[in-house]
C-alpha positions as a LaTeX table, in Angstrom:
\begin{tabular}{lrrr}
\hline
Residue & $x$ (\AA) & $y$ (\AA) & $z$ (\AA) \\
\hline
Unk1 & 17.78 & 15.73 & $-26.99$ \\
Unk2 & 18.32 & 12.17 & $-25.81$ \\
Unk3 & 21.88 & 10.88 & $-25.68$ \\
Unk4 & 21.63 & 7.11 & $-26.24$ \\
Unk5 & 24.98 & 6.32 & $-24.62$ \\
Unk6 & 23.08 & 5.04 & $-21.56$ \\
Unk7 & 19.68 & 3.39 & $-21.18$ \\
Unk8 & 17.81 & 3.24 & $-17.88$ \\
Unk9 & 14.83 & 0.89 & $-17.86$ \\
Unk10 & 11.97 & 0.99 & $-15.36$ \\
Unk11 & 9.76 & $-2.09$ & $-15.05$ \\
Unk12 & 6.50 & $-1.08$ & $-13.42$ \\
Unk13 & 3.96 & 1.48 & $-14.55$ \\
Unk14 & 2.76 & 2.71 & $-11.17$ \\
Unk15 & 3.53 & 5.76 & $-9.06$ \\
Unk16 & 7.05 & 4.63 & $-8.10$ \\
Unk17 & 8.03 & 4.02 & $-11.71$ \\
Unk18 & 6.52 & 7.27 & $-12.99$ \\
Unk19 & 8.18 & 9.37 & $-10.27$ \\
Unk20 & 11.49 & 7.64 & $-10.93$ \\
Unk21 & 11.26 & 8.56 & $-14.62$ \\
Unk22 & 10.36 & 12.14 & $-13.71$ \\
Unk23 & 13.31 & 12.37 & $-11.31$ \\
Unk24 & 15.82 & 11.04 & $-13.85$ \\
Unk25 & 14.93 & 13.88 & $-16.19$ \\
Unk26 & 14.76 & 16.46 & $-13.39$ \\
Unk27 & 18.26 & 15.45 & $-12.29$ \\
Unk28 & 19.59 & 16.01 & $-15.79$ \\
Unk29 & 19.87 & 12.46 & $-17.12$ \\
Unk30 & 20.06 & 12.68 & $-20.92$ \\
Unk31 & 20.13 & 8.97 & $-21.76$ \\
Unk32 & 17.21 & 6.84 & $-22.85$ \\
Unk33 & 14.50 & 6.24 & $-20.24$ \\
Unk34 & 12.20 & 3.33 & $-20.98$ \\
Unk35 & 9.16 & 2.65 & $-18.80$ \\
Unk36 & 7.45 & $-0.74$ & $-19.07$ \\
Unk37 & 3.96 & $-1.31$ & $-17.66$ \\
Unk38 & 1.69 & $-4.32$ & $-18.02$ \\
Unk39 & $-1.47$ & $-2.16$ & $-17.90$ \\
Unk40 & $-2.65$ & $-0.18$ & $-20.91$ \\
Unk41 & $-3.37$ & 2.88 & $-18.77$ \\
Unk42 & $-0.67$ & 5.45 & $-18.14$ \\
Unk43 & 0.82 & 5.38 & $-14.63$ \\
Unk44 & $-1.70$ & 6.34 & $-11.96$ \\
Unk45 & $-2.01$ & 6.68 & $-8.19$ \\
Unk46 & $-3.79$ & 3.90 & $-6.30$ \\
Unk47 & $-5.32$ & 5.59 & $-3.21$ \\
Unk48 & $-8.26$ & 7.04 & $-5.21$ \\
Unk49 & $-9.21$ & 3.51 & $-6.29$ \\
Unk50 & $-10.63$ & 2.83 & $-2.81$ \\
Unk51 & $-11.32$ & 6.46 & $-1.93$ \\
Unk52 & $-12.30$ & 9.38 & $-4.16$ \\
Unk53 & $-12.63$ & 7.64 & $-7.50$ \\
Unk54 & $-14.60$ & 4.76 & $-6.01$ \\
Unk55 & $-16.94$ & 7.10 & $-4.12$ \\
Unk56 & $-17.46$ & 9.30 & $-7.16$ \\
Unk57 & $-15.84$ & 12.45 & $-5.74$ \\
Unk58 & $-12.86$ & 12.20 & $-8.13$ \\
Unk59 & $-12.91$ & 11.95 & $-11.91$ \\
Unk60 & $-11.01$ & 9.19 & $-13.68$ \\
Unk61 & $-8.46$ & 11.58 & $-15.20$ \\
Unk62 & $-7.48$ & 12.86 & $-11.75$ \\
Unk63 & $-5.75$ & 9.60 & $-10.81$ \\
Unk64 & $-2.97$ & 9.80 & $-13.39$ \\
Unk65 & 0.52 & 10.80 & $-12.25$ \\
Unk66 & 1.20 & 12.85 & $-15.41$ \\
Unk67 & $-0.76$ & 13.98 & $-18.43$ \\
Unk68 & $-0.29$ & 11.42 & $-21.24$ \\
Unk69 & 1.55 & 14.00 & $-23.36$ \\
Unk70 & 4.16 & 14.52 & $-20.63$ \\
Unk71 & 5.94 & 11.27 & $-21.43$ \\
Unk72 & 6.68 & 12.19 & $-25.04$ \\
Unk73 & 7.56 & 15.74 & $-24.02$ \\
Unk74 & 10.04 & 14.33 & $-21.48$ \\
Unk75 & 11.46 & 11.74 & $-23.90$ \\
Unk76 & 10.18 & 8.84 & $-21.82$ \\
Unk77 & 9.65 & 5.77 & $-24.01$ \\
Unk78 & 6.54 & 3.85 & $-22.97$ \\
Unk79 & 5.79 & 0.16 & $-23.43$ \\
Unk80 & 2.27 & $-0.15$ & $-21.99$ \\
Unk81 & 0.08 & $-3.23$ & $-21.90$ \\
Unk82 & 3.11 & $-5.52$ & $-22.12$ \\
Unk83 & 4.42 & $-7.46$ & $-19.11$ \\
Unk84 & 8.13 & $-8.00$ & $-18.58$ \\
Unk85 & 8.45 & $-11.79$ & $-18.67$ \\
Unk86 & 12.19 & $-12.41$ & $-18.39$ \\
Unk87 & 15.23 & $-10.65$ & $-16.92$ \\
Unk88 & 18.65 & $-11.66$ & $-18.24$ \\
Unk89 & 21.12 & $-10.04$ & $-15.86$ \\
Unk90 & 24.19 & $-11.31$ & $-17.71$ \\
Unk91 & 23.05 & $-9.73$ & $-20.97$ \\
Unk92 & 21.42 & $-6.79$ & $-19.19$ \\
Unk93 & 18.16 & $-7.28$ & $-21.05$ \\
Unk94 & 14.46 & $-7.47$ & $-20.26$ \\
Unk95 & 12.14 & $-9.47$ & $-22.51$ \\
Unk96 & 8.54 & $-8.33$ & $-22.92$ \\
Unk97 & 5.44 & $-10.41$ & $-23.49$ \\
Unk98 & 5.53 & $-9.84$ & $-27.25$ \\
Unk99 & 9.17 & $-10.96$ & $-27.50$ \\
Unk100 & 10.66 & $-7.47$ & $-27.58$ \\
Unk101 & 14.08 & $-7.42$ & $-25.93$ \\
Unk102 & 15.03 & $-4.20$ & $-24.15$ \\
Unk103 & 18.65 & $-3.64$ & $-23.10$ \\
Unk104 & 19.58 & $-1.57$ & $-20.06$ \\
Unk105 & 22.59 & $-0.09$ & $-18.31$ \\
Unk106 & 20.67 & 0.24 & $-15.09$ \\
Unk107 & 17.29 & $-1.22$ & $-14.20$ \\
Unk108 & 14.61 & $-0.31$ & $-11.68$ \\
Unk109 & 12.09 & $-2.94$ & $-10.63$ \\
Unk110 & 8.89 & $-1.25$ & $-9.46$ \\
Unk111 & 6.60 & $-4.19$ & $-10.11$ \\
Unk112 & 4.37 & $-3.54$ & $-7.11$ \\
Unk113 & 2.05 & $-6.11$ & $-5.56$ \\
Unk114 & $-0.98$ & $-8.13$ & $-6.53$ \\
Unk115 & $-4.11$ & $-8.92$ & $-4.51$ \\
Unk116 & $-4.12$ & $-12.20$ & $-2.63$ \\
Unk117 & $-6.75$ & $-14.59$ & $-3.88$ \\
Unk118 & $-9.32$ & $-16.53$ & $-1.91$ \\
Unk119 & $-8.50$ & $-20.21$ & $-2.19$ \\
Unk120 & $-12.06$ & $-21.48$ & $-1.84$ \\
Unk121 & $-14.78$ & $-22.82$ & $-4.17$ \\
Unk122 & $-16.76$ & $-20.22$ & $-6.06$ \\
Unk123 & $-14.10$ & $-17.61$ & $-6.75$ \\
Unk124 & $-14.65$ & $-18.00$ & $-10.50$ \\
Unk125 & $-18.15$ & $-16.53$ & $-10.24$ \\
Unk126 & $-18.75$ & $-13.21$ & $-12.00$ \\
Unk127 & $-19.61$ & $-11.38$ & $-8.78$ \\
Unk128 & $-16.25$ & $-11.97$ & $-7.06$ \\
Unk129 & $-13.97$ & $-8.93$ & $-7.10$ \\
Unk130 & $-10.50$ & $-7.70$ & $-6.17$ \\
Unk131 & $-9.27$ & $-4.14$ & $-5.97$ \\
Unk132 & $-5.78$ & $-3.28$ & $-7.10$ \\
Unk133 & $-6.00$ & $-1.77$ & $-10.56$ \\
Unk134 & $-7.94$ & 1.04 & $-12.17$ \\
Unk135 & $-9.93$ & $-1.48$ & $-14.20$ \\
Unk136 & $-10.90$ & $-3.21$ & $-10.93$ \\
Unk137 & $-12.07$ & 0.09 & $-9.45$ \\
Unk138 & $-14.11$ & 0.98 & $-12.54$ \\
Unk139 & $-15.83$ & $-2.38$ & $-12.42$ \\
Unk140 & $-16.41$ & $-2.21$ & $-8.67$ \\
Unk141 & $-17.80$ & 1.31 & $-8.89$ \\
Unk142 & $-20.44$ & 0.08 & $-11.29$ \\
Unk143 & $-21.21$ & $-2.86$ & $-9.01$ \\
Unk144 & $-21.64$ & $-0.62$ & $-5.95$ \\
Unk145 & $-23.93$ & 1.69 & $-7.90$ \\
Unk146 & $-26.12$ & $-1.26$ & $-8.88$ \\
Unk147 & $-26.10$ & $-2.76$ & $-5.39$ \\
Unk148 & $-27.12$ & 0.57 & $-3.89$ \\
Unk149 & $-29.97$ & 0.99 & $-6.35$ \\
Unk150 & $-31.27$ & $-2.54$ & $-5.78$ \\
Unk151 & $-30.54$ & $-2.83$ & $-2.01$ \\
Unk152 & $-27.99$ & $-5.49$ & $-2.93$ \\
Unk153 & $-25.68$ & $-7.32$ & $-0.55$ \\
Unk154 & $-21.88$ & $-6.99$ & $-0.62$ \\
Unk155 & $-19.76$ & $-9.37$ & 1.45 \\
Unk156 & $-16.18$ & $-8.28$ & 2.05 \\
Unk157 & $-13.52$ & $-10.77$ & 3.11 \\
Unk158 & $-11.07$ & $-8.83$ & 5.26 \\
Unk159 & $-11.35$ & $-5.83$ & 7.60 \\
Unk160 & $-8.09$ & $-4.16$ & 6.59 \\
Unk161 & $-7.72$ & $-0.70$ & 5.10 \\
Unk162 & $-9.02$ & $-1.65$ & 1.64 \\
Unk163 & $-11.96$ & $-3.62$ & 3.03 \\
Unk164 & $-13.01$ & $-0.77$ & 5.32 \\
Unk165 & $-12.62$ & 1.94 & 2.69 \\
Unk166 & $-14.67$ & $-0.06$ & 0.19 \\
Unk167 & $-17.29$ & $-0.69$ & 2.88 \\
Unk168 & $-17.57$ & 3.07 & 3.46 \\
Unk169 & $-17.90$ & 3.68 & $-0.29$ \\
Unk170 & $-20.51$ & 0.92 & $-0.61$ \\
Unk171 & $-22.62$ & 2.35 & 2.19 \\
Unk172 & $-22.42$ & 5.71 & 0.46 \\
Unk173 & $-24.13$ & 4.12 & $-2.53$ \\
Unk174 & $-26.69$ & 2.45 & $-0.27$ \\
Unk175 & $-25.45$ & $-1.13$ & $-0.60$ \\
Unk176 & $-25.83$ & $-3.56$ & 2.31 \\
Unk177 & $-22.40$ & $-4.61$ & 3.61 \\
Unk178 & $-21.15$ & $-7.54$ & 5.68 \\
Unk179 & $-17.45$ & $-7.87$ & 6.53 \\
Unk180 & $-16.03$ & $-11.27$ & 7.45 \\
Unk181 & $-12.80$ & $-11.04$ & 9.44 \\
Unk182 & $-10.88$ & $-13.79$ & 11.29 \\
Unk183 & $-9.45$ & $-11.38$ & 13.88 \\
Unk184 & $-11.51$ & $-10.00$ & 16.79 \\
Unk185 & $-11.44$ & $-6.39$ & 15.52 \\
Unk186 & $-10.83$ & $-4.55$ & 12.25 \\
Unk187 & $-7.18$ & $-3.71$ & 11.51 \\
Unk188 & $-6.13$ & $-5.93$ & 14.39 \\
Unk189 & $-2.57$ & $-6.65$ & 13.15 \\
Unk190 & $-1.92$ & $-2.94$ & 12.56 \\
Unk191 & $-3.74$ & $-1.17$ & 15.39 \\
Unk192 & $-4.31$ & $-3.92$ & 17.92 \\
Unk193 & $-7.55$ & $-4.32$ & 19.88 \\
Unk194 & $-7.16$ & $-0.92$ & 21.53 \\
Unk195 & $-7.93$ & 1.06 & 18.37 \\
Unk196 & $-9.45$ & $-1.64$ & 16.17 \\
Unk197 & $-12.71$ & $-1.44$ & 18.10 \\
Unk198 & $-13.01$ & 2.21 & 17.12 \\
Unk199 & $-13.41$ & 1.22 & 13.48 \\
Unk200 & $-15.89$ & $-1.50$ & 14.32 \\
Unk201 & $-18.03$ & 1.13 & 16.04 \\
Unk202 & $-17.58$ & 3.65 & 13.23 \\
Unk203 & $-18.74$ & 1.24 & 10.55 \\
Unk204 & $-21.43$ & $-0.23$ & 12.76 \\
Unk205 & $-22.95$ & 3.24 & 13.13 \\
Unk206 & $-23.16$ & 3.40 & 9.34 \\
Unk207 & $-24.92$ & 0.07 & 9.05 \\
Unk208 & $-22.03$ & $-2.27$ & 8.27 \\
Unk209 & $-22.35$ & $-5.74$ & 9.79 \\
Unk210 & $-19.24$ & $-7.55$ & 11.05 \\
Unk211 & $-18.71$ & $-11.26$ & 11.43 \\
Unk212 & $-15.50$ & $-11.60$ & 13.46 \\
Unk213 & $-13.57$ & $-14.78$ & 14.18 \\
Unk214 & $-14.50$ & $-16.43$ & 10.89 \\
Unk215 & $-13.22$ & $-17.03$ & 7.35 \\
Unk216 & $-15.00$ & $-17.59$ & 4.08 \\
Unk217 & $-15.05$ & $-21.23$ & 3.02 \\
Unk218 & $-17.21$ & $-21.10$ & $-0.09$ \\
Unk219 & $-19.03$ & $-18.71$ & $-2.38$ \\
Unk220 & $-22.19$ & $-20.21$ & $-3.79$ \\
Unk221 & $-23.99$ & $-19.13$ & $-6.93$ \\
Unk222 & $-26.28$ & $-19.98$ & $-9.79$ \\
Unk223 & $-25.88$ & $-19.34$ & $-13.52$ \\
Unk224 & $-22.48$ & $-17.76$ & $-12.81$ \\
Unk225 & $-23.85$ & $-15.25$ & $-10.30$ \\
Unk226 & $-23.11$ & $-15.00$ & $-6.57$ \\
Unk227 & $-25.87$ & $-15.99$ & $-4.15$ \\
Unk228 & $-24.19$ & $-16.37$ & $-0.75$ \\
Unk229 & $-20.90$ & $-16.54$ & 1.14 \\
Unk230 & $-20.35$ & $-19.36$ & 3.67 \\
Unk231 & $-18.03$ & $-19.18$ & 6.68 \\
Unk232 & $-16.14$ & $-21.82$ & 8.63 \\
Unk233 & $-18.46$ & $-21.49$ & 11.62 \\
Unk234 & $-21.48$ & $-22.59$ & 9.58 \\
Unk235 & $-22.95$ & $-19.15$ & 8.86 \\
Unk236 & $-24.40$ & $-18.23$ & 5.47 \\
Unk237 & $-24.41$ & $-14.59$ & 4.34 \\
Unk238 & $-26.61$ & $-13.56$ & 1.42 \\
Unk239 & $-24.49$ & $-11.86$ & $-1.22$ \\
Unk240 & $-24.82$ & $-10.47$ & $-4.71$ \\
Unk241 & $-21.11$ & $-9.61$ & $-4.84$ \\
Unk242 & $-18.02$ & $-10.54$ & $-2.86$ \\
Unk243 & $-14.82$ & $-8.51$ & $-2.50$ \\
Unk244 & $-11.61$ & $-10.30$ & $-1.51$ \\
Unk245 & $-9.65$ & $-7.75$ & 0.53 \\
Unk246 & $-7.20$ & $-10.09$ & 2.24 \\
Unk247 & $-3.97$ & $-8.28$ & 1.48 \\
Unk248 & $-1.43$ & $-8.14$ & $-1.32$ \\
Unk249 & 1.65 & $-10.12$ & $-2.27$ \\
Unk250 & 4.79 & $-8.53$ & $-3.77$ \\
Unk251 & 5.32 & $-9.28$ & $-7.44$ \\
Unk252 & 8.77 & $-10.83$ & $-7.23$ \\
Unk253 & 8.57 & $-13.53$ & $-9.93$ \\
Unk254 & 10.79 & $-11.62$ & $-12.38$ \\
Unk255 & 13.42 & $-10.99$ & $-9.72$ \\
Unk256 & 13.30 & $-14.53$ & $-8.34$ \\
Unk257 & 13.75 & $-16.11$ & $-11.78$ \\
Unk258 & 16.74 & $-13.82$ & $-12.39$ \\
Unk259 & 18.41 & $-14.92$ & $-9.15$ \\
Unk260 & 18.09 & $-11.66$ & $-7.22$ \\
Unk261 & 17.92 & $-11.91$ & $-3.43$ \\
Unk262 & 14.29 & $-12.13$ & $-2.34$ \\
Unk263 & 12.96 & $-12.03$ & 1.22 \\
Unk264 & 11.01 & $-15.03$ & 2.48 \\
Unk265 & 7.26 & $-14.47$ & 2.26 \\
Unk266 & 6.88 & $-15.36$ & 5.94 \\
Unk267 & 9.03 & $-12.28$ & 6.68 \\
Unk268 & 6.96 & $-10.04$ & 4.43 \\
Unk269 & 8.45 & $-10.98$ & 1.08 \\
Unk270 & 9.78 & $-8.55$ & $-1.48$ \\
Unk271 & 13.06 & $-7.90$ & $-3.25$ \\
Unk272 & 15.88 & $-7.30$ & $-0.77$ \\
Unk273 & 17.49 & $-3.88$ & $-1.18$ \\
Unk274 & 20.04 & $-1.85$ & 0.77 \\
Unk275 & 19.54 & 1.68 & 2.05 \\
Unk276 & 20.13 & 3.04 & $-1.46$ \\
Unk277 & 17.42 & 0.71 & $-2.84$ \\
Unk278 & 20.05 & $-1.33$ & $-4.71$ \\
Unk279 & 19.39 & $-5.07$ & $-5.03$ \\
Unk280 & 21.95 & $-7.88$ & $-4.86$ \\
Unk281 & 22.87 & $-6.90$ & $-8.45$ \\
Unk282 & 24.67 & $-3.52$ & $-8.43$ \\
Unk283 & 22.94 & $-2.41$ & $-11.64$ \\
Unk284 & 19.43 & $-3.35$ & $-10.53$ \\
Unk285 & 17.33 & $-1.33$ & $-8.07$ \\
Unk286 & 13.87 & $-1.83$ & $-6.59$ \\
Unk287 & 11.31 & 0.60 & $-5.16$ \\
Unk288 & 7.71 & 0.80 & $-4.03$ \\
Unk289 & 5.57 & $-2.08$ & $-2.83$ \\
Unk290 & 8.00 & $-4.74$ & $-4.02$ \\
Unk291 & 11.10 & $-3.48$ & $-2.17$ \\
Unk292 & 12.08 & $-4.86$ & 1.23 \\
Unk293 & 14.46 & $-2.38$ & 2.85 \\
Unk294 & 16.47 & $-2.07$ & 6.06 \\
Unk295 & 14.94 & $-0.03$ & 8.87 \\
Unk296 & 17.12 & 2.97 & 8.07 \\
Unk297 & 14.73 & 5.45 & 9.69 \\
Unk298 & 15.45 & 3.84 & 13.06 \\
Unk299 & 19.24 & 3.67 & 12.75 \\
Unk300 & 21.02 & 4.89 & 15.86 \\
Unk301 & 17.95 & 4.57 & 18.10 \\
Unk302 & 17.47 & 2.13 & 21.00 \\
Unk303 & 14.40 & 0.82 & 19.18 \\
Unk304 & 16.54 & $-0.33$ & 16.24 \\
Unk305 & 19.11 & $-1.85$ & 18.59 \\
Unk306 & 16.38 & $-4.02$ & 20.11 \\
Unk307 & 15.43 & $-5.49$ & 16.73 \\
Unk308 & 17.30 & $-8.23$ & 14.87 \\
Unk309 & 20.10 & $-6.86$ & 12.65 \\
Unk310 & 18.48 & $-8.55$ & 9.65 \\
Unk311 & 15.07 & $-6.93$ & 10.25 \\
Unk312 & 13.51 & $-5.48$ & 7.10 \\
Unk313 & 10.30 & $-3.74$ & 6.17 \\
Unk314 & 8.22 & $-3.77$ & 3.01 \\
Unk315 & 5.75 & $-0.89$ & 2.84 \\
Unk316 & 2.70 & $-1.05$ & 0.54 \\
Unk317 & 1.56 & 2.53 & 0.89 \\
Unk318 & 1.36 & 5.57 & $-1.38$ \\
Unk319 & 4.08 & 7.60 & 0.35 \\
Unk320 & 6.61 & 4.82 & $-0.12$ \\
Unk321 & 6.04 & 4.78 & $-3.88$ \\
Unk322 & 5.96 & 8.58 & $-4.05$ \\
Unk323 & 9.32 & 8.95 & $-2.31$ \\
Unk324 & 10.98 & 5.63 & $-3.09$ \\
Unk325 & 10.83 & 6.04 & $-6.86$ \\
Unk326 & 12.79 & 9.33 & $-6.83$ \\
Unk327 & 15.28 & 7.95 & $-4.29$ \\
Unk328 & 15.97 & 4.94 & $-6.50$ \\
Unk329 & 16.37 & 7.19 & $-9.55$ \\
Unk330 & 19.00 & 9.28 & $-7.78$ \\
Unk331 & 20.82 & 6.13 & $-6.68$ \\
Unk332 & 20.77 & 4.88 & $-10.29$ \\
Unk333 & 22.51 & 8.15 & $-11.24$ \\
Unk334 & 25.29 & 7.40 & $-8.76$ \\
Unk335 & 24.21 & 9.86 & $-6.10$ \\
Unk336 & 24.72 & 9.06 & $-2.42$ \\
Unk337 & 21.26 & 7.94 & $-1.31$ \\
Unk338 & 20.01 & 6.70 & 2.06 \\
Unk339 & 16.28 & 6.03 & 1.88 \\
Unk340 & 15.19 & 6.49 & 5.47 \\
Unk341 & 11.61 & 7.74 & 5.28 \\
Unk342 & 9.38 & 6.97 & 8.27 \\
Unk343 & 6.53 & 4.76 & 6.97 \\
Unk344 & 3.37 & 6.81 & 6.44 \\
Unk345 & $-0.13$ & 6.21 & 5.18 \\
Unk346 & $-3.54$ & 7.83 & 5.31 \\
Unk347 & $-7.16$ & 6.72 & 5.14 \\
Unk348 & $-10.57$ & 8.32 & 4.71 \\
Unk349 & $-13.73$ & 6.59 & 5.94 \\
Unk350 & $-17.03$ & 8.49 & 6.23 \\
Unk351 & $-16.21$ & 11.64 & 8.23 \\
Unk352 & $-13.00$ & 10.20 & 9.66 \\
Unk353 & $-9.63$ & 11.08 & 8.19 \\
Unk354 & $-6.41$ & 9.75 & 9.63 \\
Unk355 & $-2.67$ & 9.61 & 9.15 \\
Unk356 & $-0.39$ & 6.92 & 10.55 \\
Unk357 & 3.38 & 7.23 & 10.91 \\
Unk358 & 5.87 & 4.65 & 12.11 \\
Unk359 & 6.14 & 0.93 & 12.59 \\
Unk360 & 4.56 & $-0.93$ & 15.53 \\
Unk361 & 3.96 & $-4.59$ & 14.62 \\
Unk362 & 2.16 & $-6.89$ & 17.08 \\
Unk363 & 4.31 & $-7.62$ & 20.10 \\
Unk364 & 6.61 & $-4.65$ & 19.57 \\
Unk365 & 4.86 & $-2.20$ & 21.91 \\
Unk366 & 4.00 & $-2.32$ & 25.58 \\
Unk367 & 1.77 & 0.74 & 25.85 \\
Unk368 & $-0.82$ & 2.65 & 23.85 \\
Unk369 & $-1.50$ & 6.25 & 24.87 \\
Unk370 & $-4.23$ & 8.52 & 23.58 \\
Unk371 & $-4.31$ & 12.31 & 23.55 \\
Unk372 & $-7.71$ & 13.77 & 22.77 \\
Unk373 & $-11.23$ & 12.40 & 22.66 \\
Unk374 & $-11.69$ & 8.93 & 21.17 \\
Unk375 & $-15.47$ & 9.23 & 21.55 \\
Unk376 & $-15.50$ & 12.30 & 19.33 \\
Unk377 & $-12.99$ & 10.65 & 17.00 \\
Unk378 & $-10.59$ & 13.53 & 17.34 \\
Unk379 & $-7.38$ & 12.28 & 18.91 \\
Unk380 & $-3.82$ & 11.05 & 18.47 \\
Unk381 & $-2.84$ & 7.50 & 19.46 \\
Unk382 & 0.74 & 6.62 & 20.33 \\
Unk383 & 2.33 & 3.16 & 20.40 \\
Unk384 & 5.34 & 2.98 & 22.72 \\
Unk385 & 7.95 & 0.53 & 23.90 \\
Unk386 & 9.80 & 1.36 & 27.10 \\
Unk387 & 8.61 & 4.94 & 26.74 \\
Unk388 & 9.96 & 5.31 & 23.20 \\
Unk389 & 7.59 & 6.14 & 20.38 \\
Unk390 & 7.18 & 3.48 & 17.67 \\
Unk391 & 4.15 & 4.89 & 15.84 \\
Unk392 & 1.49 & 7.55 & 16.01 \\
Unk393 & $-1.92$ & 7.88 & 14.40 \\
Unk394 & $-3.71$ & 11.21 & 14.24 \\
Unk395 & $-7.47$ & 10.95 & 13.71 \\
Unk396 & $-9.21$ & 14.16 & 12.58 \\
Unk397 & $-6.24$ & 16.06 & 14.03 \\
Unk398 & $-3.97$ & 17.72 & 11.51 \\
Unk399 & $-0.52$ & 19.25 & 11.06 \\
Unk400 & 1.15 & 16.93 & 13.57 \\
Unk401 & 2.74 & 14.34 & 11.28 \\
Unk402 & 6.13 & 16.04 & 11.15 \\
Unk403 & 6.35 & 16.20 & 14.94 \\
Unk404 & 5.28 & 12.57 & 15.32 \\
Unk405 & 7.89 & 11.43 & 12.82 \\
Unk406 & 10.62 & 13.45 & 14.52 \\
Unk407 & 9.72 & 11.89 & 17.87 \\
Unk408 & 9.97 & 8.42 & 16.29 \\
Unk409 & 13.36 & 9.22 & 14.80 \\
Unk410 & 14.61 & 10.69 & 18.07 \\
Unk411 & 14.15 & 7.41 & 19.91 \\
Unk412 & 14.25 & 9.06 & 23.33 \\
Unk413 & 12.04 & 8.16 & 26.30 \\
Unk414 & 9.02 & 10.40 & 26.55 \\
Unk415 & 7.00 & 11.60 & 29.52 \\
Unk416 & 3.70 & 9.68 & 29.18 \\
Unk417 & 1.72 & 12.39 & 30.95 \\
Unk418 & 3.04 & 15.10 & 28.62 \\
Unk419 & 2.53 & 12.92 & 25.55 \\
Unk420 & $-1.10$ & 12.32 & 26.46 \\
Unk421 & $-1.85$ & 15.95 & 27.39 \\
Unk422 & $-3.42$ & 17.96 & 24.51 \\
Unk423 & $-2.25$ & 21.16 & 26.22 \\
Unk424 & 1.40 & 20.19 & 25.69 \\
Unk425 & 2.53 & 20.90 & 22.10 \\
Unk426 & 4.14 & 17.85 & 20.53 \\
Unk427 & 6.92 & 20.06 & 19.23 \\
Unk428 & 7.89 & 20.88 & 22.82 \\
Unk429 & 8.73 & 17.19 & 23.42 \\
Unk430 & 11.32 & 17.15 & 20.66 \\
Unk431 & 14.97 & 17.08 & 21.73 \\
\hline
\end{tabular}
């Protein structure tokens, strides 16, 4: 039975919000739990939207975090299809799009991120797409099916993770794909030129065309339909559909209007939180894509000491929502929480599966080592600074993530020869 003496409100109907609600009940919270989501669908996981669901290997129902009946069974009150439009911190109330006013004792903001838009002529045409929500994926899946059947042309703006995963899905349907990317390789800001070229080769082998060093300047069409995509170097690419995959921006409007501390967009944006995921208001927490947290996983290491004290990180990946939601829930309950997970994400493209752990932004590393065979796409790449591991990516090599993350946390100098030698178990390098 619910004891209404306390009300915890969660704004955000994604994985972080759903796992936070689950954790509150699992930890014994008997007060009201109210979950607000601006989509009509129940909370779902986003990785399948560019992977299994988009390719057709996963059914729609498989993406949901819980069965719909679970929420009522767990006494979770749902407000779906209604955005939160105003946060009154003094009154401790959230106003919804229909005027409903919801009071809280503690609040979790898990508002996520939204796709960045192309600021060029032609984006209002019917064939221009984004991929962030289940409805986007359903629409795009139908588009890819049609393009594959008709030998249609898809132009993708951006060679990041979403752009590459959609390209792989599109080729699976038989669609023709061109990717326009301003950097010299795919994933350049994340992997650098050393590993970015690997993905150019992988997709090239599957028939994807790349146009590097260019940006889209206009999408042309007729009768509302896309005909071509133009780039700033004068090229014209035939297109029946265009996908904007140029990143995502944290949804901070609610927090900003309420006067919460927000990180400058040039520094990654997001709602500033401490290690317990608490915002500048002691009764408001943030988790998932929207939270910008200290680099707690590096505390005590020489790597952290070399970074500015104010350095923060906002992580837009599945594992951060999966683990951040429960951590925030426990902090809301007054438990001693230090959210110090090593950033982690995974990707599947064709016959390549990979996992990436750590944080190695451009300019932070001075060496990239590889153990294994890049040509066979079965290897581990390591990004180091002064011999200390910043990040590792295992490609078609499994059961090494825990060791990689422990080496990152350890912060000690590593023997490059041993690190690059497949005959030396990673676990043997741990302190």
